[in-house]
C-alpha positions as CSV (number, residue, x, y, z in Angstrom):
1,M,-23.7,19.1,-8.7
2,E,-20.1,18.6,-7.1
3,K,-17.8,16.1,-8.2
4,K,-17.3,13.2,-6.2
5,K,-14.3,12.2,-4.7
6,V,-12.0,9.2,-4.3
7,L,-8.7,8.8,-2.5
8,I,-6.6,6.2,-3.5
9,V,-4.0,4.6,-0.9
10,D,-1.4,2.5,-1.8
11,D,2.5,2.9,-1.0
12,Q,3.1,1.7,-4.9
13,N,3.3,5.0,-6.8
14,G,2.9,3.8,-10.2
15,I,-0.6,2.6,-8.9
16,R,-1.8,5.8,-7.5
17,I,-0.9,7.3,-10.8
18,L,-2.9,5.0,-12.7
19,L,-5.6,5.5,-10.8
20,M,-5.9,8.9,-9.9
21,E,-5.6,8.7,-14.0
22,V,-8.5,6.6,-14.5
23,F,-10.8,8.2,-12.1
24,G,-9.8,11.2,-13.0
25,S,-11.0,10.7,-16.6
26,E,-14.4,9.4,-15.1
27,G,-14.9,13.0,-14.0
28,Y,-13.9,11.9,-10.2
29,E,-12.1,14.6,-8.2
30,T,-8.7,12.5,-7.0
31,F,-6.7,12.8,-4.1
32,Q,-3.9,10.1,-3.0
33,A,-1.8,9.1,-0.2
34,A,0.9,7.0,0.2
35,N,0.6,6.0,3.9
36,G,-2.5,6.0,6.9
37,K,-0.8,9.1,8.3
38,I,-1.6,11.5,5.0
39,A,-4.9,9.5,4.2
40,L,-6.2,10.2,7.6
41,E,-5.1,14.1,6.8
42,I,-6.9,13.7,3.7
43,V,-10.3,12.6,5.3
44,E,-10.4,15.2,7.4
45,K,-9.8,17.9,5.3
46,E,-11.8,16.6,2.1
47,P,-14.0,13.4,3.3
48,P,-14.0,11.0,-0.2
49,D,-17.2,9.4,-1.5
50,L,-15.3,6.2,-1.8
51,V,-11.6,5.1,-0.8
52,L,-9.3,2.5,-3.0
53,L,-7.1,1.2,0.0
54,D,-4.2,-1.0,-0.2
55,M,-4.0,-3.9,2.1
56,K,-0.2,-4.0,2.8
57,I,1.0,-0.3,3.9
58,P,4.2,0.0,5.2
59,G,3.2,1.6,8.7
60,M,-0.4,1.5,9.4
61,D,-1.7,-1.2,7.4
62,G,-5.1,-1.5,5.6
63,L,-7.5,-2.9,8.0
64,E,-5.8,-0.1,10.8
65,I,-6.9,2.9,8.2
66,L,-10.1,0.7,7.6
67,K,-10.9,1.4,11.3
68,H,-10.1,4.6,11.2
69,L,-12.1,6.0,8.3
70,K,-14.9,3.9,9.4
71,A,-14.7,5.6,13.0
72,M,-14.3,8.8,11.3
73,H,-17.2,8.9,8.4
74,P,-19.1,5.2,9.2
75,D,-21.0,6.1,5.6
76,I,-17.7,6.2,3.4
77,K,-17.2,3.6,1.1
78,V,-14.2,1.2,0.7
79,I,-12.9,-0.7,-1.6
80,M,-9.6,-2.9,-0.8
81,M,-6.8,-3.8,-2.7
82,T,-5.1,-6.8,-2.0
83,A,-2.4,-8.9,-3.1
84,Y,-2.8,-12.7,-3.6
85,G,-3.6,-14.8,-0.5
86,E,-4.7,-12.2,2.0
87,L,-7.9,-14.3,2.7
88,D,-8.2,-13.5,6.4
89,M,-7.2,-10.1,6.1
90,I,-10.2,-9.6,3.3
91,K,-12.8,-11.0,5.8
92,E,-11.3,-8.9,8.6
93,A,-11.9,-5.9,6.4
94,T,-15.2,-7.2,5.0
95,E,-16.3,-7.5,8.3
96,L,-15.1,-4.0,9.0
97,G,-17.2,-3.0,6.3
98,A,-15.6,-2.8,3.3
99,L,-17.4,-3.3,0.1
100,M,-15.4,-5.6,-1.8
101,H,-11.7,-6.2,-2.6
102,F,-9.9,-6.3,-5.9
103,T,-6.8,-9.0,-6.1
104,K,-3.7,-7.5,-7.5
105,P,-3.2,-7.3,-10.5
106,F,-6.3,-6.3,-10.8
107,D,-8.5,-5.3,-14.1
108,I,-8.5,-2.1,-14.2
109,D,-12.0,-2.0,-16.7
110,E,-13.5,-4.0,-13.5
111,M,-12.3,-1.8,-10.6
112,R,-14.0,1.7,-12.8
113,I,-16.9,0.0,-13.4
114,A,-17.1,-1.2,-9.3
115,V,-16.5,2.6,-8.4
116,N,-19.0,3.7,-11.1
117,K,-21.5,1.2,-9.5
118,Q,-21.2,2.7,-6.1
119,L,-20.9,6.4,-6.8
120,R,-23.4,6.6,-9.8
121,G,-25.4,3.6,-8.8
122,D,-25.0,2.4,-12.5
């Protein structure tokens, strides 16, 4: 069975490294992108099963990236990562098809459980 792929999109290097370690150790193949342009290039070449997407990214923001992702692969699973207080954006992200969001600083175990549930159905 081939590994499920998780793409982490965040402009903060530390968060990308942390999440890659966590989901790599869960047995997923992980990819990372610091911005929307790189994220969409990865999605084109290696469509991930799930994307962890930061809402506030310089250049193309999370909502814009989400729109592109869903246009390319309507069934792609997306979990948003947001800063405190971005409720209007969260509402829009949900309408665009994001499954859920985690507010930073998030509980890494909660996120791990949520991702496993989405990808393994457990």
